[in-house]
C-alpha positions in Angstrom: 52.7 -14.9 -23.1 52.3 -13.6 -20.2 54.9 -12.5 -17.5 56.3 -13.7 -14.9 56.5 -12.0 -11.4 59.9 -11.8 -10.1 59.0 -12.4 -6.3 62.6 -11.7 -5.2 62.8 -7.8 -7.0 58.5 -7.6 -5.8 60.2 -8.1 -1.7 63.0 -5.6 -2.7 60.5 -3.4 -3.7 58.2 -4.1 -0.8 61.5 -3.4 1.5 62.1 -0.5 0.4 58.5 0.9 1.2 58.7 -0.3 4.8 58.3 2.9 7.3 60.6 2.7 10.1 59.1 5.6 11.8 57.4 3.0 13.2 58.8 1.4 16.5 61.1 -1.4 16.1 61.3 -4.7 17.8 64.4 -5.3 18.4 65.5 -8.8 20.6 66.2 -8.1 24.3 69.2 -9.9 23.9 72.7 -7.8 24.4 75.5 -9.0 22.3 77.6 -11.7 23.8 81.0 -12.9 23.2 80.7 -15.1 20.5 78.9 -12.4 18.4 81.3 -9.9 16.5 79.3 -7.2 15.6 80.5 -5.1 12.1 78.4 -1.8 12.8 75.6 -0.4 12.5 72.8 -1.8 9.5 71.8 0.4 7.1 68.1 1.9 6.7 67.6 -0.8 3.6 68.3 -3.8 6.1 66.7 -2.7 9.2 63.4 -2.4 6.8 64.4 -6.2 5.8 64.7 -7.0 9.2 61.3 -5.2 10.0 59.3 -6.9 7.1 60.9 -10.3 8.2 58.9 -9.7 11.8 55.8 -9.0 10.2 56.2 -11.8 8.2 57.0 -13.9 11.4 54.1 -12.7 13.2 51.8 -13.4 9.8 53.4 -16.8 10.0 52.9 -17.0 13.9 49.2 -16.5 13.6 48.4 -18.7 10.6 50.2 -21.7 12.1 47.8 -21.4 15.1 44.9 -21.2 12.6 46.0 -24.0 10.6 46.4 -26.4 14.2 42.6 -25.8 15.0 41.9 -27.7 11.7 41.3 -31.3 11.9 44.7 -32.9 10.8 45.3 -34.2 7.5 42.1 -33.5 6.3 40.9 -31.7 2.7 40.6 -28.3 4.6 43.9 -28.7 6.6 45.8 -29.4 3.8 44.7 -26.7 1.3 44.9 -23.9 4.4 48.3 -25.2 4.4 49.3 -24.9 0.8 47.4 -21.2 0.6 48.3 -19.5 3.2 51.1 -21.0 5.2 53.4 -22.8 2.5 53.3 -19.7 0.5 54.3 -17.2 4.0 57.6 -19.7 4.8 58.6 -19.5 1.5 58.4 -15.3 1.2 60.1 -15.6 5.3 62.8 -18.0 3.5 62.9 -15.1 0.7 63.3 -12.3 2.9 66.1 -13.9 5.0 68.2 -14.5 1.9 67.7 -11.4 0.4 68.5 -9.9 4.1 71.6 -11.5 4.4 72.7 -10.9 0.8 72.5 -7.5 1.3 74.6 -7.5 4.7 77.6 -9.3 2.8 77.1 -6.5 0.4 77.2 -3.9 2.8 79.7 -5.1 5.2 82.3 -7.1 2.5 84.1 -8.9 6.3 80.5 -11.1 6.3 80.9 -12.9 2.9 82.7 -15.5 4.1 81.1 -15.7 6.9 77.8 -18.4 7.5 76.3 -17.3 10.4 75.3 -13.4 10.3 72.2 -11.6 12.0 71.1 -8.3 12.6 70.5 -7.8 16.7 69.8 -5.5 18.8 69.5 -1.8 17.6 70.8 -2.7 13.5 74.2 -3.8 14.7 75.2 -6.2 12.8 77.3 -9.4 13.3 78.2 -12.8 12.8 79.1 -15.6 15.0 82.0 -16.4 16.2 81.9 -20.1 17.1 84.1 -22.9 17.7 84.5 -25.4 14.9 82.0 -22.9 12.9 82.2 -23.3 8.9 82.8 -20.0 6.4 80.7 -20.9 3.7 82.1 -21.9 0.0 84.1 -19.3 -2.0 81.3 -19.9 -4.4 79.1 -16.9 -2.8 82.1 -14.8 -3.2 81.5 -14.7 -6.9 77.6 -14.4 -6.7 77.9 -11.0 -4.2 80.7 -9.9 -6.6 78.2 -10.6 -10.1 75.7 -8.7 -8.0 78.2 -5.9 -7.1 79.5 -5.0 -10.7 
């Protein structure tokens, strides 16, 4: 029997190994009136952000290369399935894990649907009119993980 890899655990280990001494490229957008800052994210969250950025850049490059392939060809399908799709999955998981860790770090974010890390590592949530909060079930998930 072969041991299955736990991609989430592998990604967390990869995040922990990120070097924050490299310069970070924070969004050049000021915090606006609908963004409620809850604090400055921890180094771990900043490492997630950095790895997400690097994954986005790699994905952008792969998608650019994919567009150059003949549309709906076997080569195009194989390239997408072998390279683009796995990186999209990785990016989704990294973003999800970062948001989970943000909610654990800032409990006031637990019931907020739209949370992010912005300029200089500021953790915030969007306070938009008619915004839905996430379901109460998420509280249980965070409680289970933090126990």
